[in-house]
N, C-alpha and C positions, 0 to 999 in steps of 0.2 A: 246786362246784355252778355251774350256769349263772348268768350275770348276767341282769338283767331284759331282756327282749326277744330273748334269744338262743335259737335253736332247737337248735343244735348247738354244743358247746363242747369243745375239746381243750386240755388243760393239762399242760405238762411231759411230753409224750409222747416216749418213747424206744423205739427198736427196732433190734436187731442180729440178724445171721444168722451162723451158723458155716459157713465155706467152707473145707473142708480143715482146715488148722491155724490158719487166720486167723479172727478175729472181726471181721466187717465191720459198722461202725456205719452204719445207713441214716438214722435219724431221731434227733435229739438235742434234747431240751427244746423240742419244737414246741408252740406255742400257736396255736389257730385257732378262729374262731367264724363261724357262719352264722346269719343271722336268717331268719325267715319272710319269704317274698316277696323273697328276695335270691339272686342267683347269685354264687358265689365260684369262681374258676378257679385251678387249680394248673398252672403251665406249666413244662415241663422236658423234657430228652431222656430216652431210655430209661436204666434202671438208676440213676436219681437218687432214687427213692423215692416217685414219684407214686402208683403203684398200691398200695404198702404203706400209705401215708398214707390213701388213700381206703378201703381195706379195713378199716383200724382205725376210721375214722370210721363205717363202715357196720355195724360189729360183726362182721365176718367174721374178723378177727384181733384178738388181744389184744396190747396193747403190753407191752414189758418193764417199763416204768414210766410213770406218768402216769395221768390221768383222762380219760374220755370221757363226756360227758353228752348225752342227748337229752331236752330239756326238763328235767324233774326226775327223770329216770331215769339212774342211772349205769351205762352199758353195761359198763364194766370190772368192775363188781361183780355183774353178772348171771350166772346159770348159762347153760350152752350152750343149754338148752331155752328159756330166757327170751329170749336173743338171737335164736334162730331165730324165735320168735313175733314179735318186733319187726321182724325183717327181712321177715317175711311180710306185715306189715300197716302198720307205721309208716314203714319205710324201704324204698325201692326201689333195688335195685342194677341198674344198666343197663350192659350191655356188648354186644359183638358176637362173642363167642366161641361155639363150637359148643355146642349144648344137650346133646348126648349122649343125647337122647331121640328116639325114632322117633315123634314126634307130628306131627299137622298143626298149623299155626300157631294155628288157632282154639283147639284144646285146650291148646296151650302157653301162650297168653296167659291162658286161663281158669284154668290150674292153681292159681295163688296163691289164687283165690277159693274153690276147692273144698277146699283144705287146712283141716283143722279143722272141716269140714262147716258152714261159715258160710253157704254158698250151695249150692243144689241145682244139678245139672248144667245144666239148661235155663237157669236164671237166670244162671249163671256164663258160659255161652256167649253169651247175649244181651249181657251187659256187655262181654265180650271183643270181640264184633263191633263194638259201639259204640266201643270204644277203638281198634280197627283202623281204623274209618272216620274217627275223630277225627284220626289221623295220616296218612290217605290210603293205607293199606295193606290195604284190604278185599280186594283181589284176591289177597292172600297167605294168606287164611284156609284154603284147602284145600291149600296147599303144605307141603312139609316143609323143614327147615332147609337141606338140601343143594341144594334147588332155588331158593334165594333168592340174589339179587345182594347185594353188600356193602351197598348203600344200603337194600335191602329189609330186611336184617338190622338196620340202625339203626332203621328205622321200627317193626319188630316189637318190638325192645327197648324203644323208647319206649312202645308200646302196652301191653306187659306191665308197664312201670313205672307207668303212670298208672291202670291198671285198678283198683288198690286204693285210689286217692286218698290217696297217702302224705303224711306231713308233711314228709319229707325224701327227695329224689332224689339218689343218688350215681352220677355218670355217668363211667365210666372210659374215656378215650381213644376215645370213640365217633365223633366227627366229624372225626378226623384223616384226611388222605389223600384228601379230596374236593376238588373245585374250589370256587371262591368261591361259585358259585350254590348248591350243595348245603350248603356250610357255613353260608351265610346262611339257607337254609331250615330247617336243623336248629336254628340259633339262634333263629329266629322261633318254632319249635315249643316250645322250652324257655321262652322268654318267655311264651308263651301258657299253659303249664302253671303257671307262677308266678302269672300273673294269674287263671286260672280256679280253680286248686286252692288257692292261697294257700300253697304249699309253698316250702321253701328248696331250693336246688340247689347241690351241691358237685361240680364237674366237673374233669377233668384234660385237658390238651391238650399237644401237642408244639410248638406254635408260637403266637405271640401272635394271629395272625389268627383262629384258632379260638376265642380267648377274648375277642373284642371285645365280645360281648354281656354280659360279666360286670360286676357292680357293683364287684367288687374282684378283683385278680389277684395271686396269690402265685407268685413265680418262683424256681426253683432256678437258681443261677448259679455253682456251684462253691464259693462261700464260705458258702452256707447258703440258707435259704428266706427270701426278701424279699417283704414285702407292699407293694404300690404302690397308692395310692388313685387314684380316677378323676381325671384331669387335664383333663377337658373344659372345666371352668370356669376353668382357668388358675391355680387355687389351688396352694399348695405341696403336694407329695406326701410322705407319710410312708413311710420305708423302715425296716423292722425286720429286723435280722439275727437270726433265731431261734436260730442256732447260736453266737451271741456274747453269751449272757446276756440276750437281749432288749433290747440297747441300741438306742435310737431315734435316728435321724438325720433331717435335713430336706433336701429338695432343692427347687430352684426350679421354676417352671412349665416344662412341655414337656421335662422330663428333665434340666435343668441342675442338676447335683449341687453341693451345698455341700462344702467341704473336710471330710474325715473320714468321708464317707458311703461 
């Protein structure tokens, strides 16, 4: 179960995939926590397990072993229907893949509000427009997915994420591939979501620049997933190899590692 103050908690999470005759282990005994009003970033290259980890955290996949808690709800013990309900209202999954729906973006952003008939169509579209305006994408309201630029897809994804006022936002590789200006803009938007909504954010990125806004950064480095604390204050940083039995090491300020780290 979650510890006090933790919004999201993963404990001992393992996941493997069958690829031909091989069983490929992607995640091994991963522990992870996100608090409300906190941004945690997972950084690594492709095929290192970032998306798998985020999908498990969001309830889109079940791990082979381990527990995932959202507050006092164990996602790994929920039925498919219960997880869909949580994903529709408590958890926002933000990405920039194609929607597969021939909707105008106003309807697409409003869709989560109309599911389960919690909002009427008119109210849902009003709230959707407010969300689009909130992220500066109001001009996309009448467009369809194919007519959006990559950056507009990011903004629409954010709008769809915040329209439900979720407790947790899970943001999968959304801000990679943009210049520093757009990366900074996206980061400022996420910081504002945390401040305004009080939600927690778990995000993935392919480079450290995209994760600079995070309170904590978890890095895939070939040896495992390592958690590095914010070093801005010059304090020692904790490095945890989650694929090595959770052994903790210390390193000095500004990345100077101690022996054995």
